[in-house]
N, C-alpha and C positions, 0 to 999 in steps of 0.2 A: 342664662347668657353665658357663660362659658361650655356649655353643652353643645354650641352650633359655631363655636368661636374658629375649629377648624372647618367645619362645613362655609362660615362664611370667606375666610381666608382666602380656601380653597377657591368660590366662586369669584372673587376678584380677581385673584390672579388670573383664571380664565377667559376673566370678561376683558379684562387689561390685557393679555397679550393679546387677543382678539381685535382690538384699539388700536395697539401699537401695529400690528399687519396689517387690517384695513385703512387706517389713516397710510402709512407706505405706500401703500397700493392707490390708494387715492390720488397724491402728489403725484405718482407716475402717470396714472391714466389721463389728470387734468391737464398735467403740461404736454403729453402727445396730444391730447384733444386740441387743446389749445394751438399747440403748432399746426395741426394739421387745418384749425380755422385760419390763422397768418399766412397759411400758405394756398387756400382758397381763396381771402382777401385777396393776398397780392396779385395772384392768378385771374383773377376779376377784372384789376386796375390794370395789368397786363395785354390782358382782352382788349379794351375799352381803347387802349393807346393803338394796337395794333388793327382794332375798327378804323379810327380814325386815317390811322396810317395808309390804310388801304383807299379808303374816300379820298384821302388828300391823294392818291399817284390815281384814281378812275376821270376826279375834276380836272384837275390841274390843267391839263390841254383845251380842256374849252374856257375856263374862266384867266386863264394867262398868266395870272400873277400868283403872289402866294397870299397875299390879303383879302384878294375876290373869291380865291378856292376855300379860303379860313371864312370867312364870313358868309358863304355859303353852304358849310356843313353846320356851321352854329345856326343856322336859321332853319333847316333841312333835318337836322337827327339831333334826337334829344338822348340822354342815359341817366335809366332812373335811378334816385341815391348817389349818386354822382355828380360834379361838375366838369368842365373840360376848358381849361385855359389854357390860350397858346403866347409864348412866348417870345421876344423876336432876339435878334443876337445880341442887342445893348442890356439887354435883360426887361427891357419892359415889356410890358401888359399889352396886347392886342386886344383890344376890345372891339368888338361889331358894334353899329350905330343900333342906338337902341329900338327896340319891338322887334329886330331881327329874327329874332328866334329865342326860347324855348330850355337851352341849353346850360341854364344857373338856376337849376331851383334848390329852393332851402333844403339844407341839409339839418339834422338832426345832430348835435355833439354827441358821442368827440366826432372829429373827421381827419382823417386822412389824407396825406397826398404821397404822390407818387411821380418823379417826371421821366419822359422815354422823348428820342431825339425824331424829330417827326421825318426829315426827306434829308440824310447829308448832300445830295447832289442835287436835286431842285428846292430844298430851303435849306441852305447851309447856314447851321447858326442857330435854327429855329427850335423849337422845343414844346411836347408836349406836356400839361401838367394837369394829374388828372386827381382831383379831389370826391372822394368817397365817405358816406358818415358809417362809423363806422358801432353804430346805436343798435345793430342787428348781431354783429359779432359781440358784443357787450353782453346783450341780452341773454345771447345761449350761455355765455362763461357763466352769467348769472345762473340761470337755469342748473345748468351743469352743478355749480358749484353746491346750489341747494338739495339737488339731487343726491350727489357722496354724502352730503353733512347728514339729509335724512336716511342714506343705506349704511353709511358709518353706525351712527345710533340705535336703529334699529334693530343690525346686527351685534352689537353691543349691549344694547338691552335684550336681544333672544340668549347671547351668549352667557350671559348673566343668572338667566332662567334656568339654559342649560346648564351652567355649572350648578346652580344651588342643587336642581331634583337630581343630576346623578351625581354629587356629591352626598344628597341624603342617601341614593339608593344606595352607593358604595360604603357610606360609613353605619348603613342599619346593621352588619352585624357585630360594630363595636358599641353599638348605643348597646342591642341585647345582649353581649357580655357582659356593657357597665352595669347592666341593668341587674342579671343574672351574679356578678359581683357581688353588687349591694348587697343583694336578699344572703348572702351564705356566712352562716357563723356556727358558732357550736349547736344550735337547736336544729341545723339542717348541714348535716354534715358532709348529707352524699351528694350535697348541689355539686355539679359542673358548668363548665362555660357551653354554652350552644357554640355547634357547630355546624355554618349553614353550606361550606362548601371546603373537603378537606384538601382540596387540590388547590386553593390560593394560598396565597401570605397569610390571612386573617385566618382560615382555617388549619392553617400549618401551625400558627401563633398562639391556637384555642387547644389543640391537642396536645402542644408540648406543656402550654398550661394546666391541663386536665391531668396530665400523664405525674406535673407535679404536687397538683394535690393529691393526689393518689397518694403517692410515694409521705407525703407531708401525713395524712390520714391513717397508712400502715406506720408510722413512725409514732405516730400519737395512743395508734390502737397497742403498739407492741409497750408502749410506756407505761400505759394504765394498766394493760397485765401486767408488765416487769413491777412496778408497784404495788400490786395488788397479790401477787406471788410472793414479792420479798417479804411483805409482811405478814403472811401468813405463814412462812418458812422462819422468819425470826419470832413470832411468835408461838412458834410449837415449841422451842427449844428453853426460852425464857417461861413460859407456864411453866417446862419440866424443871427448871431450875427453884423454881417459888417453891412445887411442890414438895422439891427433894428436900431441902431446908425446912419447910413446915412441917412432913412428915420425919423426918431428924428433930426439929424441935419439942414436938410434942410425946414421941414415941419412946426419945432419949436413947435414940442409937446410937452406934457407934459411928463418934464425929468423922472420924480416920475413912472410913467407908462410905461416909455420905457426902463428904468430902473432894473424896476421888469419884464420885457420882458425878458432883459437880463441876471435878474439875473438868470430864472428859467431857462436859458439853458447854462447858467455857469455850474447850478447844474448837469441837466441833461448829459451835457459834464465831467464834473468831474467825475460822476460815472462811465459815460463809461469808461474814463481814468483808473479807478480804478480795473474795470475787467480786461481790457484786461491787468495790472500790472499782475493781480491774473494770470489770463492763462499762461501771459508769464510767469510766478515762478513755475507755475505746471509744465510747459513744459521744463527747463531748472534740475528743481529740484523736480523729480518725487517721491523721498521718504522724501519730508519736513514736513508729518504726523508726530506726536510722541505722539501718542496714551497713555493715562494713565489710571484707574481706575477713574471712574466718572458716575455720574447719567447723563442720558440723559431727565428723566423726569424734573432736576433740569434746563436743558440749554434751553428745551421747555420755564419753567412758565420765566424764564425770559424776552426769546423771546416774549412772549405775551404783558409784562408789556413795554415791547419798543416801540411795537405796536401799543396798545391801543392808545393813542393819534392818529396816523396820522388814524387808521379806523376810531376812533368816527370824526373827520373833513372831511373824505371822506360821511359820514352817515352811516357809515359799523357796522355792531353789531361783535365783538370780541368774541367768546364762547371758553372756555373750554369743549370738551366731559368727559375728561377722562385725570389725570394725576399719573395713578400709577407708583410705583416704579421700576426703568430699569436701573439698572448697565448695565457698557459698557464701553470697554475702546477709551476712545475719546481723540482727538486733542482739547480740550474746545474750544478756538476762532475759528479753523474750523470749528468746528460744531456748534457753535453756525451763524458762516457766512452763515452755508448750510441752517439753522431754516429762518434767515433772507431772504436770497435769496425766499424763497419758500412764506414765507408771505409777500413779499413784490408783489411776481407775482397775489399772492391770491388778495393783497388787491386792487392792481393794475387792475383785472380786474375783480373784481365784481362789478356790478352797485350799485348806490344810495340806500338803503333800504334794502340789502341782509347781508349775513350772513357768515361769517369766523369760521372755527369751528377746535381749536387743541387738539389733544390726542395723550400720551406716556404711555408705558407701557410695556409689557411684552406679546409675542405673541412666543404661543411654545418654549419658552424659551432664545427668540431674542427680544434683545430691537428695539421699535417700535416706531417711530412721523409718525402722519399722520396730512394731512391737509384737509379741504376738505370746497369748497367756491359754491357758489350759481350763480356762474356767467356763461357765454356762456358754459363752457368745453372746452372739447379738440377732434376736429375730430376723429375717430378712424382713419382713412387715412391719419393725420400729427404727430402720436403719434408713429408712429419711429422714426421722426426726428426732436422732439419738443429739444432733448437736443444737437442737433448743434449744433455748434460757428456760430453767426449772420443767425442763421435758424431762419426766421417766418412768420406764417400762415397767409395766408388771410384775417380769421375771427380775428388773432388778430390781424392783422394791421388794420382792419376797426375798430377796438372796442378801442385800441391804441394806435395811430399811430407814437408817440413819442415810442421809445425802441429802443434796439440794440442787442437784443434775445444770450447774452453772459452771464445773470444771468444762464439762467437752466445748459447750460454747466460748468459753475462754478461749480454750487453745483454736477452735476454729477462727477466732478473730487474730491470733495472731499470727496465725495459718496466710491469711489472706493478707494480710495488712504486709507481710513478705512476698506477696504475689505468689505464694505456695499453695499446693490443693493438700485437704486431708481428706480421708475415704477411710470408711470401718467395712471389713469384709470378715470372712470367717481364715481362722488358721488353721495350718496342716492339723492339728491335734485336737481341733473340733472346737476350740475356743474363738476369741475374737481377735481380729487384728485390725490395727490403727496404721497408717502407713502416711507420713508426708514426706510432699515430692516438693522440692525446691527449683525452682527456676535456674536456667545455667549461670552460674555464675559469668 
């Protein structure tokens, strides 16, 4: 019942519209036709009056008196569907002698009467009253009414049928989309709405909905992959921790050495969990960044101070090429986290004796921070994937076995949340260059 509700409603509105238009047209047509019949009826009565007048003028010289002339006219002339009466000046009706003629036929009701002057000079005060049956006129109107009613009724029925058929054809894509939507589910993730004609509104709606389904499928696939890889990445350090503890317990190894390895694994595990939490928040709250007016160079300078000691501990040189004034709209904690991720990545992959260089300033009016290192760099084939979650190239795994592949994904999200762009390239010294360009403040 509900599937045909719109179809019935549209067909009913279509039929009602046709009914209203045709009824209005029928009323106007009936009135015009009735006026035409009335004018023709009145003209016929005027014609009888004019004919009697001409007969009177032609015969009054022969019959001398008005009454003799009118008696002759009544005896000699017969008017079908009409009776002719002659009225004296005093208002009485002149009746010819019985049997004088057939000027008084029986008229079918209704009867209409019209009065005309006979002759002002020869018969002053005399009038002619013409009574005519209007039965033919009424019958013509009745036939017109029946014809109009049949026409309007037939047209409305045809309009209802046409509206039903046309609406059914127009809503056929909607029914197809409804059936396709009902068949969608986890068991058929690739099903999409059919697009009958991409040029009309329904086709455009189906394309937009299919695009939404594509994005939802991508999000679900990404979420499943995220959970699977996260579980795998978390299981490895946990298993390693259990093994360390079990080996230390059975072999009687030095507790301090075992606890040191366990602490390092726990630090890596805590960092991974923190990155997972940040990415989960990013997915749940994509608008969580609140930029304000700030200086990107200040954020970079504070990050350099935080990473100077870790860099020195790894035998690296942390240098500043330039820290020029770079105003931008930043969420300072998130921007600091972005720079920390890039510095952590540079310090982690730069071999002992290498250099990490930081620069901040304005380029073409846009606040920019650049971090170069003298490490192995990122191969050109790996650069399109370096910001994917959990992705680590073979060279990166060989250089630094530990790692989750989440840091650069988090950096990309922070950059995009600011409306900034982040890119990886080759540094002048042959290592990696990461550059973040913020929009004009």
